C-alpha positions in Angstrom: 98.3 174.9 -134.3 97.3 176.8 -137.4 100.9 176.4 -138.9 100.9 172.7 -138.1 97.5 172.3 -139.9 98.7 174.3 -142.9 101.9 172.2 -143.0 99.9 169.0 -142.9 97.7 170.2 -145.7 100.8 171.1 -147.8 102.4 167.6 -147.2 99.1 165.9 -148.0 98.8 167.8 -151.3 102.3 167.0 -152.3 101.8 163.3 -151.5 98.5 163.2 -153.3 100.1 164.9 -156.4 103.0 162.4 -156.5 100.7 159.4 -156.0 98.3 160.7 -158.7 101.1 161.2 -161.2 102.4 157.7 -160.5 98.9 156.2 -161.1 98.5 158.4 -164.2 101.9 157.3 -165.6 101.0 153.6 -165.0 97.7 154.0 -166.9 99.6 155.7 -169.8 102.2 152.9 -169.9 99.4 150.3 -169.9 97.6 152.1 -172.8 100.9 152.5 -174.7 101.7 148.7 -174.2 98.3 147.7 -175.4 98.6 149.9 -178.5 102.1 148.6 -179.3 100.9 145.0 -178.9 98.0 145.7 -181.3 100.4 147.4 -183.8 102.8 144.5 -183.5 100.2 141.8 -184.3 98.5 143.9 -186.9 101.8 144.2 -188.9 103.3 140.8 -188.1 100.1 138.7 -188.3 97.7 140.1 -190.9 94.2 139.2 -189.8 93.2 135.8 -191.2 96.6 135.3 -192.9 98.2 134.2 -189.7 100.8 131.7 -190.6 102.9 130.3 -187.8 105.1 128.2 -190.0 108.8 128.4 -189.4 109.4 128.3 -193.2 107.5 131.5 -194.0 109.4 134.4 -195.4 110.8 136.7 -192.7 110.2 140.5 -192.6 113.1 142.7 -193.6 115.7 142.7 -190.9 116.6 146.3 -191.7 113.2 147.5 -190.4 113.5 150.1 -187.7 112.5 148.7 -184.3 113.8 151.6 -182.2 110.4 152.7 -181.0 108.3 149.5 -181.3 108.3 145.9 -180.1 110.7 143.6 -181.9 108.9 140.5 -180.6 106.3 139.5 -178.1 106.6 137.1 -175.2 103.6 135.1 -173.9 103.6 132.8 -170.9 100.1 131.4 -170.6 100.6 129.8 -167.1 101.5 133.3 -165.7 98.9 135.2 -167.8 101.8 137.3 -169.2 101.8 138.8 -172.7 103.9 141.8 -173.5 106.4 143.2 -175.9 110.1 142.7 -176.1 112.5 145.5 -177.1 116.1 145.8 -178.3 118.7 147.2 -175.9 119.0 150.3 -178.1 115.3 151.1 -178.0 114.0 154.2 -176.4 111.6 152.0 -174.5 114.4 149.7 -173.3 114.4 150.8 -169.7 113.7 147.9 -167.4 111.1 150.0 -165.7 108.9 149.6 -168.8 109.7 146.5 -170.8 111.2 143.1 -171.2 114.6 143.6 -172.8 116.9 141.5 -174.9 120.3 140.8 -173.4 123.0 142.3 -175.7 124.8 139.0 -176.4 121.5 137.2 -177.1 120.8 135.3 -180.4 117.4 135.8 -181.9 114.8 133.0 -182.0 115.3 132.4 -185.7 119.1 131.8 -185.1 120.8 128.9 -183.4 121.6 129.8 -179.8 120.4 131.3 -176.5 117.6 133.9 -176.6 118.2 135.8 -173.4 115.6 138.2 -171.9 115.6 140.2 -168.7 112.9 142.2 -166.8 112.1 143.4 -163.3 110.7 141.4 -160.5 108.9 143.1 -157.7 105.4 144.6 -157.3 105.1 147.3 -159.9 102.9 147.0 -163.0 106.0 146.6 -165.2 107.6 143.8 -163.1 107.0 141.4 -165.9 109.1 138.6 -164.5 107.8 138.9 -160.9 106.4 135.3 -161.0 108.8 133.4 -163.2 110.0 131.2 -160.3 106.5 129.8 -160.3 107.0 128.2 -163.7 107.1 124.4 -163.8 109.1 122.1 -166.0 107.3 121.7 -169.3 105.4 125.0 -169.0 105.3 126.7 -172.4 106.8 130.1 -173.3 105.8 131.6 -176.7 107.9 134.1 -178.6 106.3 135.8 -181.6 109.0 137.0 -184.0 109.0 137.7 -187.7 105.7 136.0 -188.4 106.7 132.9 -186.5 105.5 131.6 -183.1 108.4 129.9 -181.4 107.5 127.5 -178.6 109.9 126.8 -175.7 109.3 124.4 -172.9 110.7 125.1 -169.4 113.6 122.8 -168.6 115.1 124.5 -165.5 114.2 127.0 -162.9 117.1 128.0 -160.6 118.7 130.7 -158.5 122.3 131.7 -159.3 124.8 134.3 -158.0 124.7 137.6 -159.9 128.3 136.9 -160.8 127.5 133.5 -162.5 127.6 134.0 -166.3 126.8 130.4 -167.1 123.1 131.1 -167.9 124.0 133.7 -170.6 126.5 131.4 -172.4 125.6 129.8 -175.7 126.1 126.1 -175.3 125.0 125.2 -178.8 121.4 124.6 -177.9 118.4 126.4 -179.1 116.9 127.7 -175.9 115.4 130.7 -174.1 116.7 132.2 -170.8 114.7 134.5 -168.6 116.6 136.4 -165.9 115.4 138.6 -163.1 116.5 139.7 -159.6 115.4 137.9 -156.5 113.4 140.6 -154.6 114.6 139.2 -151.3 118.3 139.1 -152.2 119.9 141.4 -154.8 123.0 139.2 -155.0 120.9 136.4 -156.5 119.3 136.1 -159.9 116.3 133.9 -160.8 116.9 132.1 -164.0 114.4 130.1 -166.1 115.6 128.2 -169.1 113.6 126.5 -171.8 114.3 124.4 -174.9 112.9 125.2 -178.3 110.3 122.8 -179.6 109.4 122.5 -183.3 
């Protein structure tokens, strides 16, 4: 009886420690995300000098974005606003960020800006609700002192082997991709067209 009680206490302490570490790590990631968003907007959009014109001068492309956000995505209808990282960033793990697909073109270029992130129930499942987007919902991308506006044109499910959503069809668009939590063989894809 005494051994069983001691064993129960040990398992409880181990479980409590693991849970506490997980909660602590989520809080740390949330603070880090807030700080990086503040830093991004402080450097990209200088206080009252916010100029969202597409004709403004861009920041130097040779800047090092390895440990900071390259851009920010905002989807008002989903109450989502978070940073986007390059695939070579130390923060690029899908457990922590929205990432840019390697063949993607950037918003200031002609083509398909492709982003991917987790779905699911964790704090960092940024795309967990993208299938709730409706046609004409707006997606904002903040990149190089410009706010790019995209309007949702399609929400669909595709096979994980279907590469059509990541192709560049000569249109200026955005593509958001995530797994379907109920079926790993299917991807949820949201596409939107850029509006001036």
